[in-house]
MARLOKOL-651369 format. One record per residue (C-alpha): x, y, z; chain; residue number from 1. Coordinates in steps of 0.2 Angstrom, whole numbers, m for minus. Each point is the difference from the previous one (the first is absolute). Example, Ala and Ser with C-alpha at 12.3 -4.5 7.8 and 13.67 -1.06 7.14 Angstrom:
<rs>
((62; m22; 39); A; 1) ((6; 17; m3); A; 2) 
</rs>
This chain:
<rs>
((31; 106; m339); A; 1) ((m5; m16; 8); A; 2) ((14; m10; 8); A; 3) ((m3; m18; 6); A; 4) ((13; m9; 10); A; 5) ((1; m18; 7); A; 6) ((9; 0; 16); A; 7) ((15; m12; 3); A; 8) ((m6; m8; 16); A; 9) ((m1; m4; 14); A; 10) ((m11; 15; 5); A; 11) ((9; 13; 10); A; 12) ((m5; 4; 18); A; 13) ((m9; 16; m6); A; 14) ((m15; 1; m12); A; 15) ((5; m2; m18); A; 16) ((m9; 16; m5); A; 17) ((12; 9; 12); A; 18) ((14; m8; m10); A; 19) ((m7; 8; m15); A; 20) ((m1; 17; 9); A; 21) ((18; m2; 6); A; 22) ((8; m7; m16); A; 23) ((m10; 4; m15); A; 24) ((m6; 17; 5); A; 25) ((18; 7; 4); A; 26) ((7; m8; m15); A; 27) ((m14; 8; m11); A; 28) ((4; 17; 8); A; 29) ((18; m2; m5); A; 30) ((m5; 0; m18); A; 31) ((m13; 14; 1); A; 32) ((m15; m11; 4); A; 33) ((m13; m2; 14); A; 34) ((m8; m15; 8); A; 35) ((m19; 4; m1); A; 36) ((m7; m16; 8); A; 37) ((4; m19; 2); A; 38) ((m10; m15; 4); A; 39) ((3; m19; 4); A; 40) ((m7; m11; m14); A; 41) ((m5; m18; m4); A; 42) ((7; m8; m15); A; 43) ((17; 0; m8); A; 44) ((7; 16; 9); A; 45) ((m1; 4; 18); A; 46) ((m1; 19; 0); A; 47) ((m7; 12; m13); A; 48) ((6; 18; 1); A; 49) ((m6; 15; m9); A; 50) ((14; 13; m4); A; 51) ((1; 17; m9); A; 52) ((17; 0; m10); A; 53) ((6; 14; m11); A; 54) ((5; m11; m15); A; 55) ((3; m18; m6); A; 56) ((19; 1; 2); A; 57) ((m4; 4; 19); A; 58) ((m11; m15; 1); A; 59) ((13; m11; m8); A; 60) ((13; 6; 12); A; 61) ((m12; m3; 15); A; 62) ((m3; m18; m6); A; 63) ((19; m3; m1); A; 64) ((4; 8; 16); A; 65) ((m14; m10; 9); A; 66) ((6; m16; m8); A; 67) ((18; 3; 6); A; 68) ((m6; 0; 18); A; 69) ((m3; m19; 0); A; 70) ((m16; 3; 10); A; 71) ((m12; m4; m14); A; 72) ((m2; m16; m10); A; 73) ((m9; 8; m14); A; 74) ((m4; 18; m6); A; 75) ((m13; 5; m13); A; 76) ((m3; 18; m6); A; 77) ((m16; 5; m9); A; 78) ((m1; 17; m8); A; 79) ((m18; 7; 3); A; 80) ((m8; 13; m12); A; 81) ((m13; 12; 6); A; 82) ((m17; m1; m9); A; 83) ((5; 16; m10); A; 84) ((17; m8; m5); A; 85) ((m9; m15; m6); A; 86) ((m12; 10; m10); A; 87) ((14; 9; m8); A; 88) ((9; m16; m4); A; 89) ((m16; m7; m8); A; 90) ((m2; 15; m11); A; 91) ((18; m1; m5); A; 92) ((m1; m18; m4); A; 93) ((m16; 2; m10); A; 94) ((11; 11; m12); A; 95) ((13; m13; m3); A; 96) ((1; m8; m17); A; 97) ((m8; m17; m2); A; 98) ((13; m14; m1); A; 99) ((m5; m17; m7); A; 100) ((4; m15; 11); A; 101) ((16; m9; m3); A; 102) ((m2; m17; m8); A; 103) ((15; m7; 10); A; 104) 
</rs>
């Protein structure tokens, strides 16, 4: 699971990555997850964190709990598939019936 956050500035006195370790990591742990790594980033979001979470409900709860803190202006979660999961999804999709495009 990839989580991207936009910090609600001004920047705190400690490095923002520590904020992820102090906020996102413990919150993820409370839902059975772990913080694997985090980075500062350029672009729309300030911080990118890689988490291992047990299920999508835990991810939704994590996102809601982080949003409730008021520390983050925006939170984006992206489920990640392993290559094996991607191959299994492709195999499953190839067996789906063909559905004609809608005309609407």
